[in-house]
Each structure stands twice: as structure tokens, then as C-alpha cells.
TORKOL-4160 file (C-alpha; in steps of 0.2 Angstrom, whole numbers, padded with zeros to 4 digits, m for minus):
258
<pt num="1" X="0138" Y="m0101" Z="0052"/>
<pt num="2" X="0144" Y="m0083" Z="0056"/>
<pt num="3" X="0151" Y="m0082" Z="0038"/>
<pt num="4" X="0134" Y="m0087" Z="0032"/>
<pt num="5" X="0125" Y="m0073" Z="0042"/>
<pt num="6" X="0136" Y="m0060" Z="0037"/>
<pt num="7" X="0134" Y="m0064" Z="0018"/>
<pt num="8" X="0117" Y="m0063" Z="0020"/>
<pt num="9" X="0117" Y="m0047" Z="0030"/>
<pt num="10" X="0128" Y="m0040" Z="0017"/>
<pt num="11" X="0117" Y="m0045" Z="0003"/>
<pt num="12" X="0102" Y="m0038" Z="0012"/>
<pt num="13" X="0111" Y="m0022" Z="0014"/>
<pt num="14" X="0117" Y="m0021" Z="m0003"/>
<pt num="15" X="0100" Y="m0025" Z="m0011"/>
<pt num="16" X="0092" Y="m0011" Z="0001"/>
<pt num="17" X="0105" Y="0001" Z="m0007"/>
<pt num="18" X="0101" Y="m0004" Z="m0023"/>
<pt num="19" X="0082" Y="m0003" Z="m0022"/>
<pt num="20" X="0085" Y="0016" Z="m0014"/>
<pt num="21" X="0096" Y="0020" Z="m0029"/>
<pt num="22" X="0082" Y="0013" Z="m0040"/>
<pt num="23" X="0069" Y="0024" Z="m0034"/>
<pt num="24" X="0079" Y="0040" Z="m0034"/>
<pt num="25" X="0085" Y="0037" Z="m0052"/>
<pt num="26" X="0067" Y="0033" Z="m0058"/>
<pt num="27" X="0060" Y="0050" Z="m0049"/>
<pt num="28" X="0074" Y="0059" Z="m0057"/>
<pt num="29" X="0071" Y="0052" Z="m0074"/>
<pt num="30" X="0053" Y="0055" Z="m0073"/>
<pt num="31" X="0056" Y="0074" Z="m0072"/>
<pt num="32" X="0066" Y="0075" Z="m0087"/>
<pt num="33" X="0053" Y="0065" Z="m0098"/>
<pt num="34" X="0042" Y="0073" Z="m0110"/>
<pt num="35" X="0023" Y="0072" Z="m0108"/>
<pt num="36" X="0024" Y="0069" Z="m0090"/>
<pt num="37" X="0007" Y="0074" Z="m0086"/>
<pt num="38" X="m0001" Y="0061" Z="m0098"/>
<pt num="39" X="0010" Y="0047" Z="m0090"/>
<pt num="40" X="0005" Y="0052" Z="m0073"/>
<pt num="41" X="m0013" Y="0052" Z="m0076"/>
<pt num="42" X="m0011" Y="0035" Z="m0084"/>
<pt num="43" X="m0003" Y="0028" Z="m0068"/>
<pt num="44" X="m0015" Y="0037" Z="m0057"/>
<pt num="45" X="m0029" Y="0027" Z="m0066"/>
<pt num="46" X="m0019" Y="0011" Z="m0064"/>
<pt num="47" X="m0014" Y="0013" Z="m0046"/>
<pt num="48" X="m0029" Y="0022" Z="m0039"/>
<pt num="49" X="m0045" Y="0020" Z="m0049"/>
<pt num="50" X="m0044" Y="0003" Z="m0054"/>
<pt num="51" X="m0040" Y="m0001" Z="m0036"/>
<pt num="52" X="m0054" Y="0009" Z="m0028"/>
<pt num="53" X="m0068" Y="m0005" Z="m0029"/>
<pt num="54" X="m0058" Y="m0017" Z="m0019"/>
<pt num="55" X="m0052" Y="m0005" Z="m0006"/>
<pt num="56" X="m0071" Y="0001" Z="m0004"/>
<pt num="57" X="m0077" Y="m0017" Z="m0003"/>
<pt num="58" X="m0064" Y="m0022" Z="0009"/>
<pt num="59" X="m0067" Y="m0006" Z="0019"/>
<pt num="60" X="m0085" Y="m0010" Z="0021"/>
<pt num="61" X="m0084" Y="m0027" Z="0027"/>
<pt num="62" X="m0070" Y="m0023" Z="0038"/>
<pt num="63" X="m0081" Y="m0010" Z="0047"/>
<pt num="64" X="m0095" Y="m0023" Z="0047"/>
<pt num="65" X="m0084" Y="m0036" Z="0056"/>
<pt num="66" X="m0076" Y="m0024" Z="0068"/>
<pt num="67" X="m0092" Y="m0015" Z="0074"/>
<pt num="68" X="m0100" Y="m0034" Z="0077"/>
<pt num="69" X="m0083" Y="m0040" Z="0087"/>
<pt num="70" X="m0081" Y="m0024" Z="0096"/>
<pt num="71" X="m0098" Y="m0022" Z="0101"/>
<pt num="72" X="m0098" Y="m0040" Z="0110"/>
<pt num="73" X="m0081" Y="m0036" Z="0118"/>
<pt num="74" X="m0088" Y="m0019" Z="0125"/>
<pt num="75" X="m0104" Y="m0027" Z="0131"/>
<pt num="76" X="m0094" Y="m0036" Z="0143"/>
<pt num="77" X="m0088" Y="m0022" Z="0152"/>
<pt num="78" X="m0104" Y="m0011" Z="0150"/>
<pt num="79" X="m0094" Y="0000" Z="0138"/>
<pt num="80" X="m0105" Y="m0002" Z="0122"/>
<pt num="81" X="m0107" Y="0017" Z="0119"/>
<pt num="82" X="m0089" Y="0018" Z="0116"/>
<pt num="83" X="m0090" Y="0008" Z="0099"/>
<pt num="84" X="m0088" Y="0022" Z="0088"/>
<pt num="85" X="m0071" Y="0028" Z="0097"/>
<pt num="86" X="m0065" Y="0010" Z="0095"/>
<pt num="87" X="m0070" Y="0007" Z="0077"/>
<pt num="88" X="m0064" Y="0025" Z="0071"/>
<pt num="89" X="m0048" Y="0024" Z="0080"/>
<pt num="90" X="m0043" Y="0006" Z="0075"/>
<pt num="91" X="m0046" Y="0011" Z="0057"/>
<pt num="92" X="m0039" Y="0027" Z="0056"/>
<pt num="93" X="m0023" Y="0023" Z="0065"/>
<pt num="94" X="m0019" Y="0005" Z="0059"/>
<pt num="95" X="m0032" Y="m0005" Z="0049"/>
<pt num="96" X="m0035" Y="0008" Z="0036"/>
<pt num="97" X="m0017" Y="0012" Z="0030"/>
<pt num="98" X="m0012" Y="m0006" Z="0031"/>
<pt num="99" X="m0026" Y="m0014" Z="0023"/>
<pt num="100" X="m0028" Y="m0003" Z="0009"/>
<pt num="101" X="m0008" Y="m0005" Z="0006"/>
<pt num="102" X="m0011" Y="m0024" Z="0006"/>
<pt num="103" X="m0025" Y="m0023" Z="m0007"/>
<pt num="104" X="m0016" Y="m0011" Z="m0019"/>
<pt num="105" X="m0001" Y="m0021" Z="m0018"/>
<pt num="106" X="m0013" Y="m0038" Z="m0023"/>
<pt num="107" X="m0020" Y="m0030" Z="m0036"/>
<pt num="108" X="m0009" Y="m0015" Z="m0044"/>
<pt num="109" X="0008" Y="m0021" Z="m0037"/>
<pt num="110" X="0006" Y="m0038" Z="m0043"/>
<pt num="111" X="0001" Y="m0032" Z="m0061"/>
<pt num="112" X="0015" Y="m0020" Z="m0062"/>
<pt num="113" X="0029" Y="m0032" Z="m0057"/>
<pt num="114" X="0022" Y="m0044" Z="m0071"/>
<pt num="115" X="0022" Y="m0031" Z="m0084"/>
<pt num="116" X="0037" Y="m0025" Z="m0081"/>
<pt num="117" X="0044" Y="m0043" Z="m0081"/>
<pt num="118" X="0036" Y="m0047" Z="m0097"/>
<pt num="119" X="0044" Y="m0030" Z="m0105"/>
<pt num="120" X="0061" Y="m0036" Z="m0098"/>
<pt num="121" X="0060" Y="m0053" Z="m0106"/>
<pt num="122" X="0053" Y="m0046" Z="m0122"/>
<pt num="123" X="0067" Y="m0034" Z="m0122"/>
<pt num="124" X="0056" Y="m0019" Z="m0123"/>
<pt num="125" X="0066" Y="m0012" Z="m0109"/>
<pt num="126" X="0081" Y="m0014" Z="m0119"/>
<pt num="127" X="0073" Y="m0005" Z="m0134"/>
<pt num="128" X="0071" Y="0009" Z="m0123"/>
<pt num="129" X="0088" Y="0011" Z="m0120"/>
<pt num="130" X="0093" Y="0011" Z="m0138"/>
<pt num="131" X="0081" Y="0025" Z="m0141"/>
<pt num="132" X="0089" Y="0036" Z="m0128"/>
<pt num="133" X="0074" Y="0035" Z="m0117"/>
<pt num="134" X="0078" Y="0031" Z="m0098"/>
<pt num="135" X="0067" Y="0017" Z="m0094"/>
<pt num="136" X="0067" Y="0020" Z="m0075"/>
<pt num="137" X="0059" Y="0037" Z="m0077"/>
<pt num="138" X="0048" Y="0032" Z="m0092"/>
<pt num="139" X="0041" Y="0016" Z="m0083"/>
<pt num="140" X="0043" Y="0017" Z="m0065"/>
<pt num="141" X="0044" Y="0036" Z="m0061"/>
<pt num="142" X="0025" Y="0041" Z="m0065"/>
<pt num="143" X="0021" Y="0025" Z="m0054"/>
<pt num="144" X="0030" Y="0030" Z="m0039"/>
<pt num="145" X="0022" Y="0048" Z="m0039"/>
<pt num="146" X="0005" Y="0041" Z="m0043"/>
<pt num="147" X="0007" Y="0029" Z="m0027"/>
<pt num="148" X="0011" Y="0044" Z="m0016"/>
<pt num="149" X="m0005" Y="0054" Z="m0023"/>
<pt num="150" X="m0018" Y="0039" Z="m0022"/>
<pt num="151" X="m0013" Y="0030" Z="m0007"/>
<pt num="152" X="m0018" Y="0043" Z="0006"/>
<pt num="153" X="m0036" Y="0046" Z="m0005"/>
<pt num="154" X="m0038" Y="0027" Z="m0005"/>
<pt num="155" X="m0035" Y="0027" Z="0014"/>
<pt num="156" X="m0046" Y="0040" Z="0017"/>
<pt num="157" X="m0061" Y="0031" Z="0007"/>
<pt num="158" X="m0057" Y="0014" Z="0016"/>
<pt num="159" X="m0058" Y="0024" Z="0034"/>
<pt num="160" X="m0074" Y="0033" Z="0030"/>
<pt num="161" X="m0083" Y="0017" Z="0022"/>
<pt num="162" X="m0076" Y="0007" Z="0037"/>
<pt num="163" X="m0083" Y="0019" Z="0051"/>
<pt num="164" X="m0100" Y="0018" Z="0042"/>
<pt num="165" X="m0099" Y="m0001" Z="0041"/>
<pt num="166" X="m0097" Y="0000" Z="0059"/>
<pt num="167" X="m0112" Y="0012" Z="0060"/>
<pt num="168" X="m0123" Y="m0002" Z="0051"/>
<pt num="169" X="m0118" Y="m0017" Z="0062"/>
<pt num="170" X="m0118" Y="m0006" Z="0078"/>
<pt num="171" X="m0133" Y="0006" Z="0076"/>
<pt num="172" X="m0144" Y="m0003" Z="0064"/>
<pt num="173" X="m0142" Y="m0021" Z="0068"/>
<pt num="174" X="m0137" Y="m0020" Z="0087"/>
<pt num="175" X="m0146" Y="m0006" Z="0091"/>
<pt num="176" X="m0133" Y="0006" Z="0097"/>
<pt num="177" X="m0139" Y="0023" Z="0097"/>
<pt num="178" X="m0133" Y="0032" Z="0082"/>
<pt num="179" X="m0130" Y="0050" Z="0089"/>
<pt num="180" X="m0120" Y="0041" Z="0103"/>
<pt num="181" X="m0110" Y="0032" Z="0089"/>
<pt num="182" X="m0106" Y="0047" Z="0077"/>
<pt num="183" X="m0104" Y="0059" Z="0093"/>
<pt num="184" X="m0090" Y="0047" Z="0100"/>
<pt num="185" X="m0082" Y="0046" Z="0083"/>
<pt num="186" X="m0081" Y="0065" Z="0081"/>
<pt num="187" X="m0075" Y="0067" Z="0099"/>
<pt num="188" X="m0061" Y="0054" Z="0098"/>
<pt num="189" X="m0052" Y="0057" Z="0083"/>
<pt num="190" X="m0040" Y="0071" Z="0082"/>
<pt num="191" X="m0030" Y="0079" Z="0069"/>
<pt num="192" X="m0014" Y="0069" Z="0076"/>
<pt num="193" X="m0023" Y="0053" Z="0072"/>
<pt num="194" X="m0028" Y="0058" Z="0054"/>
<pt num="195" X="m0011" Y="0063" Z="0051"/>
<pt num="196" X="m0002" Y="0048" Z="0058"/>
<pt num="197" X="m0013" Y="0037" Z="0046"/>
<pt num="198" X="m0009" Y="0048" Z="0030"/>
<pt num="199" X="0010" Y="0047" Z="0034"/>
<pt num="200" X="0009" Y="0029" Z="0034"/>
<pt num="201" X="m0001" Y="0029" Z="0018"/>
<pt num="202" X="0013" Y="0039" Z="0010"/>
<pt num="203" X="0026" Y="0029" Z="0016"/>
<pt num="204" X="0017" Y="0012" Z="0012"/>
<pt num="205" X="0012" Y="0018" Z="m0005"/>
<pt num="206" X="0031" Y="0023" Z="m0010"/>
<pt num="207" X="0039" Y="0007" Z="m0003"/>
<pt num="208" X="0027" Y="m0004" Z="m0009"/>
<pt num="209" X="0026" Y="0001" Z="m0028"/>
<pt num="210" X="0045" Y="0005" Z="m0027"/>
<pt num="211" X="0048" Y="m0014" Z="m0022"/>
<pt num="212" X="0036" Y="m0022" Z="m0035"/>
<pt num="213" X="0043" Y="m0010" Z="m0048"/>
<pt num="214" X="0060" Y="m0016" Z="m0043"/>
<pt num="215" X="0058" Y="m0034" Z="m0044"/>
<pt num="216" X="0049" Y="m0033" Z="m0061"/>
<pt num="217" X="0061" Y="m0023" Z="m0067"/>
<pt num="218" X="0077" Y="m0033" Z="m0063"/>
<pt num="219" X="0067" Y="m0050" Z="m0067"/>
<pt num="220" X="0082" Y="m0055" Z="m0077"/>
<pt num="221" X="0093" Y="m0054" Z="m0063"/>
<pt num="222" X="0084" Y="m0059" Z="m0048"/>
<pt num="223" X="0072" Y="m0073" Z="m0054"/>
<pt num="224" X="0078" Y="m0091" Z="m0051"/>
<pt num="225" X="0071" Y="m0095" Z="m0068"/>
<pt num="226" X="0070" Y="m0088" Z="m0086"/>
<pt num="227" X="0055" Y="m0083" Z="m0096"/>
<pt num="228" X="0037" Y="m0084" Z="m0090"/>
<pt num="229" X="0041" Y="m0094" Z="m0074"/>
<pt num="230" X="0052" Y="m0080" Z="m0069"/>
<pt num="231" X="0040" Y="m0067" Z="m0072"/>
<pt num="232" X="0027" Y="m0076" Z="m0060"/>
<pt num="233" X="0042" Y="m0079" Z="m0047"/>
<pt num="234" X="0046" Y="m0059" Z="m0047"/>
<pt num="235" X="0027" Y="m0056" Z="m0046"/>
<pt num="236" X="0024" Y="m0067" Z="m0032"/>
<pt num="237" X="0040" Y="m0061" Z="m0022"/>
<pt num="238" X="0036" Y="m0042" Z="m0025"/>
<pt num="239" X="0019" Y="m0046" Z="m0017"/>
<pt num="240" X="0026" Y="m0055" Z="m0003"/>
<pt num="241" X="0040" Y="m0044" Z="0001"/>
<pt num="242" X="0029" Y="m0027" Z="0000"/>
<pt num="243" X="0017" Y="m0035" Z="0012"/>
<pt num="244" X="0030" Y="m0040" Z="0024"/>
<pt num="245" X="0036" Y="m0021" Z="0022"/>
<pt num="246" X="0021" Y="m0014" Z="0025"/>
<pt num="247" X="0018" Y="m0024" Z="0041"/>
<pt num="248" X="0037" Y="m0020" Z="0048"/>
<pt num="249" X="0036" Y="m0003" Z="0043"/>
<pt num="250" X="0020" Y="0000" Z="0052"/>
<pt num="251" X="0027" Y="m0006" Z="0068"/>
<pt num="252" X="0042" Y="0006" Z="0065"/>
<pt num="253" X="0031" Y="0021" Z="0061"/>
<pt num="254" X="0019" Y="0018" Z="0076"/>
<pt num="255" X="0034" Y="0017" Z="0088"/>
<pt num="256" X="0038" Y="0034" Z="0083"/>
<pt num="257" X="0020" Y="0042" Z="0083"/>
<pt num="258" X="0016" Y="0035" Z="0100"/>
């Protein structure tokens, strides 16, 4: 049992190091590529623009649900005037970065892992090597930079729409004074809260897209099955491990920020 545990631990550390080297190689390779700006714009459209509708929709319904649930919780203590504080801080500190990352992973991350897996199986990545083009910098590097740029913006959009959703539930439906709601929002949110949310967004963006790209890029080595089934397995594992990484990293960052 000890031998099995040690072998698993060494395998996990080895893969963590491999993922880290993969990310550094992708970033280094990106800055020696030609037409970097156009590739980055395409990646921003893929990671940011295409994920905006789902992030905005989830942010609105999250705010609506939070406004409803927190109102009936605060009423029991006679503190319904604190609804704006509860909604804003919950979204900005925790739910905004986490749910944004999970939504982007579910849409852009899974698509990217599948695309890279198909390119690996069709030998398109091998063809880039034969043309003296670094496939990591060409295919992965722009997406990593796009994630770092887009995740904070998507998180800010999620937070704003979520706070507005809490206003709709609390003030429009449940008759909480709108002036009190927005006054509590502005009074309770500090610069440190916003900075903490953006730090989480940056870390989540880089880690999740890196994991998804790594799983897709190495489908031929990491998947248990060849062909299409292996691509499906890589995409599934990319989403699962990225989601777990978001939750685990959220706990670690919160522990340091508090």
C-alpha cells in the first residue's frame, strides 16, 4: 500500500512539473512567432467573446437566486437592509471568479482540448514540427495570454450583472429600498475585495486553460483509448481536472488573502 501511494504521489508531482514546463514552453514559443497579434486576437475571441453570453446569463441568474435566498435568511435576523452587502461581497470575493472560470472551462476549455486532441490524432501537430514551427507557441501560447486578459474582464461582467440581479430580486420583487441596497453595495465593497477577485481570475484563467491545452495536446500519451474515443476522454478529463483545480486553488488563495 505504501509503495502504491508513493508511486501515485511521484506520478502526480511528475505530471505537475510536466504541465509547468509545458506552460513555460508555450509562452516562450509564442513570443518568437510571427503575426502574434492576429493569433492573440483570434484567441481572445475564442476565450472571451464567445464565452460572454453564457457568463452574463449565469451571472444574472446567480444574482437573482442569491437575492432571493439571502433576503429570506436576513429577514430572520431583521437585517434585510444588508442584502446589498451580502450579494456584492459574495459575488466579488468568491462566486464571481469561481463560476466564471467554470463556465469558460465548460465552453472554451472543452472545445480547445477537443480541437488539440483532433489535431494530434490527424498529425497536424507533427506537421508543424516538420515545418520548424513550435506547436506549443503556435497553438497554446495565444490562448494562455488570452485567458489572462479575458478572465478578469469576464469576472467583472459576472459581478456587475450578478449584483444587478440581486437588485432585481431584492428591490423590485421583495420591496427592499433601492437606495439602501445600492448604498450598502458601495459602502461594503473595498479595493481589496476587487483586487482579490481579480487575482483569483488571473490564476484560474491561466491554470484552467493550461490544463485543458495540456490534456488535448498530449492526447496520444495521456488517453486510455486511441482515436475519437481518446479525444473525448481527454476533453472530459480536462474539464474535470480544471474544475477541481479551480476549487482547490480558490481555497488556497482565500487562505492567503484573508
